[in-house]
C-alpha positions in Angstrom: 20.0 15.4 -7.9 17.7 14.3 -10.9 20.2 14.5 -13.5 20.2 10.5 -13.9 17.0 11.0 -14.6 17.0 13.2 -17.3 19.4 11.4 -19.8 17.7 9.2 -22.2 17.0 5.8 -20.7 19.6 3.5 -21.0 18.3 0.0 -22.3 20.1 -3.0 -21.0 18.4 -6.5 -21.2 16.6 -6.8 -18.2 14.6 -3.0 -19.1 12.1 -2.8 -22.2 10.8 1.0 -22.4 9.0 0.0 -25.3 6.5 -3.3 -26.3 4.4 -3.2 -29.6 0.9 -2.4 -28.9 -1.1 -5.8 -28.6 -4.8 -6.9 -29.7 -7.0 -5.4 -27.4 -10.6 -7.5 -28.3 -12.6 -5.2 -30.4 -15.4 -5.3 -27.8 -13.3 -2.8 -25.2 -13.1 0.9 -26.3 -9.3 2.5 -25.4 -8.8 3.5 -22.5 -7.1 5.8 -20.6 -6.3 8.0 -23.8 -2.9 10.3 -23.4 -0.9 12.9 -25.7 2.2 10.9 -26.7 4.7 11.2 -24.7 7.6 13.0 -26.6 11.1 11.6 -26.5 12.7 14.9 -25.2 10.3 15.5 -22.7 11.9 14.3 -19.6 10.2 14.8 -16.1 10.6 17.7 -13.8 11.7 17.7 -9.9 8.1 18.4 -9.3 6.9 15.5 -11.7 8.6 13.0 -9.7 7.5 14.6 -6.4 3.7 14.3 -7.2 3.0 10.8 -6.4 5.7 10.4 -3.1 6.7 13.5 -1.4 10.3 12.3 -0.8 13.0 12.1 -3.9 12.5 8.9 -6.3 16.2 8.8 -6.4 16.8 9.0 -2.5 14.4 6.2 -2.1 15.9 3.4 -4.2 19.2 4.7 -3.1 19.0 4.4 0.5 20.6 1.7 2.0 18.6 -1.2 4.2 18.1 -0.5 7.5 20.5 -2.8 9.7 17.7 -2.6 12.3 15.0 -5.5 12.9 11.7 -4.8 11.1 9.7 -4.7 14.2 12.5 -1.7 15.3 11.9 0.1 12.0 8.3 -0.3 12.9 8.1 1.4 16.4 10.4 4.4 14.6 8.2 4.8 11.7 5.5 4.9 14.2 6.4 7.2 16.7 4.6 9.9 15.4 1.2 7.6 16.1 2.5 6.3 19.2 2.5 9.9 20.3 -0.6 10.8 19.5 -2.1 7.8 20.5 0.0 5.7 23.0 1.3 9.7 24.2 -2.3 10.2 24.9 -3.0 7.3 27.3 0.2 7.5 29.1 -1.1 10.4 30.6 -4.5 9.3 31.0 -3.1 5.9 32.5 -1.0 7.6 35.1 -4.0 8.3 37.2 -4.5 5.0 39.4 -8.4 4.8 39.2 -10.4 3.3 36.6 -13.6 5.1 36.4 -15.8 6.2 33.2 -14.5 9.4 33.2 -11.5 7.9 32.2 -13.2 5.9 29.9 -14.6 8.8 28.2 -10.9 10.4 27.6 -10.0 7.1 26.3 -12.8 7.4 23.8 -11.9 11.1 22.6 -7.9 9.9 22.4 -9.1 6.6 20.1 -11.4 9.4 18.3 -8.2 11.6 17.6 -6.3 8.7 16.2 -8.5 7.9 13.8 -9.9 4.8 14.9 -13.2 5.9 13.7 -16.5 5.8 15.5 -17.2 2.3 15.1 -14.0 0.9 16.1 -13.8 3.1 19.4 -17.4 2.4 20.2 -16.5 -1.4 20.0 -12.9 -1.2 21.9 -14.6 0.8 25.2 -17.4 -1.8 25.1 -14.9 -4.4 25.4 -12.8 -2.4 28.1 -15.7 -2.1 29.9 -16.7 -5.9 30.0 -13.1 -6.6 31.0 -13.2 -3.8 33.3 -16.4 -5.2 35.5 -15.7 -8.8 34.2 -11.8 -8.8 35.5 -12.0 -6.5 38.0 -9.0 -4.3 36.3 -7.7 -1.5 38.8 -4.5 -0.5 37.5 -3.5 1.8 34.3 -1.1 -1.1 33.3 -4.2 -3.6 33.3 -6.0 -1.2 31.2 -3.5 -0.5 28.5 -2.7 -4.4 28.4 -6.8 -5.1 27.5 -6.9 -2.0 25.5 -3.7 -3.5 23.6 -5.2 -7.1 23.8 -8.7 -5.8 21.9 -6.7 -3.9 19.5 -5.0 -7.1 18.8 -8.5 -8.6 17.7 -10.2 -6.4 15.7 -6.7 -6.4 13.1 -5.9 -10.0 13.5 -8.5 -10.8 10.7 -6.7 -8.4 8.4 -3.7 -10.4 8.3 -3.3 -12.4 5.1 -0.1 -12.9 3.7 -0.2 -12.9 -0.1 0.5 -16.4 -1.4 1.7 -15.9 -5.1 2.2 -19.4 -5.8 -1.0 -20.7 -7.3 -0.3 -19.0 -10.6 2.5 -18.5 -13.3 2.6 -15.8 -14.1 0.7 -14.6 -11.3 -1.2 -10.9 -11.5 -1.4 -8.4 -8.9 -3.3 -5.3 -10.4 -2.5 -2.0 -8.5 -5.1 0.6 -8.1 -5.1 4.0 -6.4 -5.5 7.5 -6.1 -2.3 9.9 -7.2 -0.4 10.8 -4.3 -1.0 7.2 -2.6 2.6 6.1 -3.2 1.1 3.4 -6.1 4.3 3.3 -8.2 6.6 4.1 -5.6 5.0 0.8 -3.4 5.3 -1.5 -6.9 9.2 -0.9 -7.2 9.3 -2.0 -3.2 6.6 -5.4 -3.9 9.2 -6.3 -7.4 12.0 -6.1 -4.4 10.4 -8.2 -1.9 9.5 -10.9 -4.7 12.5 -11.2 -5.8 14.3 -11.8 -2.0 11.3 -14.5 -2.3 13.3 -15.7 -5.4 10.8 -15.1 -8.2 11.1 -13.3 -11.5 9.3 -10.2 -11.9 7.7 -8.0 -14.5 6.2 -4.6 -14.2 3.7 -3.2 -16.5 3.6 0.4 -16.8 0.0 1.0 -16.9 -0.5 4.3 -15.7 0.1 5.9 -19.2 -1.7 9.4 -18.0 0.8 11.1 -15.7 3.9 11.3 -17.5 6.6 10.8 -14.9 4.9 7.3 -13.8 6.4 5.7 -16.6 10.0 7.4 -16.0 10.0 6.4 -12.1 8.3 2.6 -12.8 11.8 2.3 -15.1 13.7 3.7 -12.9 12.6 1.2 -10.3 12.7 -1.4 -12.9 16.6 -0.4 -13.6 18.1 -0.5 -10.2 16.3 -4.0 -9.3 17.3 -5.4 -12.8 13.5 -6.1 -13.6 11.8 -6.0 -17.4 9.7 -3.1 -18.0 6.8 -2.9 -20.2 5.9 0.6 -21.2 4.5 2.7 -24.5 5.7 6.2 -25.4 1.6 6.7 -25.5 -1.4 4.3 -26.2 -3.6 3.2 -23.1 -3.3 1.4 -19.9 -5.2 -1.9 -20.9 -2.5 -2.6 -24.1 0.6 -2.1 -21.9 -0.5 -4.3 -19.4 -2.1 -7.2 -22.2 1.2 -7.1 -23.4 3.2 -7.4 -20.3 0.8 -10.1 -19.8 1.6 -11.9 -22.6 5.3 -11.2 -22.0 5.5 -12.8 -18.5 3.8 -15.9 -20.3 6.3 -16.2 -22.7 9.4 -15.7 -20.8 8.3 -18.0 -18.0 8.3 -14.9 -14.9 6.7 -15.4 -11.9 4.8 -12.3 -11.0 3.2 -9.3 -12.8 3.0 -6.2 -11.3 0.9 -3.5 -13.5 0.2 -0.3 -12.6 -3.0 2.0 -13.1 -3.3 5.4 -13.6 -4.5 7.4 -10.1 -8.4 7.6 -10.2 -10.2 9.4 -7.9 -13.6 7.5 -6.4 -15.9 10.6 -7.3 -14.8 10.3 -11.0 -17.1 7.7 -12.1 -16.4 7.6 -15.8 -12.8 7.0 -14.7 -13.4 4.2 -12.6 -15.5 2.5 -15.2 -12.5 2.8 -17.3 -10.2 1.2 -14.7 -12.7 -1.8 -14.4 -12.6 -2.3 -18.6 -8.7 -2.4 -18.0 -9.5 -5.5 -15.1 -11.4 -7.3 -18.1 -8.8 -6.9 -20.5 -6.6 -8.4 -18.1 -9.1 -11.4 -17.6 -9.1 -11.8 -21.5 -5.1 -11.9 -21.7 -5.5 -14.5 -18.9 -8.9 -16.0 -17.7 -7.9 -16.4 -14.4 -5.9 -12.8 -14.0 -6.1 -10.8 -12.3 -4.9 -13.0 -9.3 -5.0 -10.0 -6.8 -6.0 -6.5 -7.2 -4.6 -4.1 -4.6 -5.5 -0.9 -3.5 -3.1 1.6 -1.9 -4.2 3.9 0.6 -1.9 6.6 2.0 -2.8 6.3 5.7 -2.4 10.3 6.5 -5.8 10.5 4.6 -7.3 9.0 7.6 -10.8 8.4 7.2 -11.0 9.2 4.1 -9.5 5.6 3.4 -12.8 3.9 4.0 -14.3 5.7 0.9 -11.7 4.5 -1.3 -11.8 1.2 -0.3 -15.6 1.4 -0.9 -15.4 2.9 -4.0 -12.6 0.7 -5.7 -13.9 -2.8 -4.3 -17.5 -1.8 -6.1 -15.2 -1.0 -9.4 -12.8 -3.6 -9.0 -13.2 -6.0 -6.7 -10.4 -5.1 -4.1 -8.9 -8.2 -2.9 -5.9 -6.8 -0.6 -4.6 -3.3 0.8 -1.3 -2.0 1.0 -1.1 1.0 3.5 1.8 3.4 3.1 3.2 6.4 4.8 2.2 5.5 8.3 5.7 7.1 9.1 4.6 10.5 8.3 1.5 12.4 9.9 -0.7 9.7 9.6 -2.7 8.4 12.4 -2.2 4.2 12.7 -6.0 3.9 14.1 -7.1 4.2 10.5 -6.1 0.5 10.0 -8.4 -0.4 13.0 -11.2 1.5 11.4 -10.8 0.0 8.0 -10.9 -3.4 9.9 -14.1 -2.8 11.6 -15.7 -1.0 8.8 -14.8 -2.3 5.5 -12.6 -5.2 6.1 -10.1 -6.5 3.3 -7.0 -8.1 3.8 -3.7 -6.0 4.7 -1.2 -7.4 2.6 1.9 -4.9 3.4 2.2 -1.6 5.3 4.8 1.4 4.3 6.4 2.9 7.2 9.7 4.5 5.6 11.3 5.4 2.5 13.5 2.8 2.1 13.2 0.0 -0.3 12.7 -2.4 2.5 10.3 -0.3 4.4 7.3 -2.0 3.0 6.6 -5.3 4.7 4.0 -7.9 5.4 1.4 -6.6 8.0 1.4 -8.5 11.3 -1.2 -7.6 13.9 0.7 -8.4 16.8 3.9 -6.2 15.7 1.8 -3.3 14.8 0.2 -3.6 18.1 3.3 -3.7 19.9 4.8 -1.1 17.4 2.0 1.4 18.8 2.1 0.6 22.8 6.1 0.3 22.4 6.1 -3.4 23.7 7.8 -6.1 23.0 6.3 -9.7 22.9 9.1 -11.5 21.3 8.0 -10.3 17.5 10.7 -8.8 15.5 12.9 -10.2 13.6 15.4 -8.9 10.9 14.0 -8.6 7.2 
């Protein structure tokens, strides 16, 4: 199944798999040192599956769904809906709204990964509306809950505008396994769909398969990839920015090596990468995206805090909402560590990463239709 990846990568005009090392300012030590990748070494299937459970080839080759984005979002959030909406459906079967119902609703929200703070806020607002608006029926309570959840999530809805700089440099971070490299490939397709030229920087020099994986996305989308057989992350990204300037590229997507928030010395290194980007482009990076795996639940909050302290997170990408994830974690982030949620991923297809829209998200959770849902 991965035979096409075991061949020596082709080198069309649109893809560069090597770059001459750029000159890094002497004040910055070498970063992310790794053993050079031997030309004969090719990633195994297990290597390629390390960051994302689904095979890379299947993700890239899978044709875009013909359904609208809202339909795909509902399908992707079906498991979340079973946990949240399904639990609520059994509660809302009662005719009378009382404190016992609200307590059971509280337990359901906590099980959906909404977190203590968001759950308490939602229940407090529901109690106010229950008494103020004299809610009586289960349908009224469910609508009130959807409205309050939408109010929590709406501040996260800030579409990413890349028109302010050229090239617009997006630094992408996240722990190993979050779907970071795969998200970069999908973002490249998204920006191409907006008519923008894109360049990829294979800055994850620590994980051997990351370079090969990113090059595969580049070949598929006919996007230039700046990479090195060895070296450090900062050198690759430094060269990529200079190449983008020379070629008048609109958007640079800079991959970085996966980091665990508890590995403080590695978090320091990714902070140095950001400083090198600023030396290559004084106004950059223009966006620092943190990719979060929705399946990790409340641990997402710790990741947002740690990466924000290290590199100043300006936006989030939440992936794998179609897995065993509970979408309530988005509400937890909104209440405890709010950052613009630029994109969400609910599938393996190349078009299954789309800008976050609060109303669409809430409608998908409750399987309602307020008129949203144009085709992506």
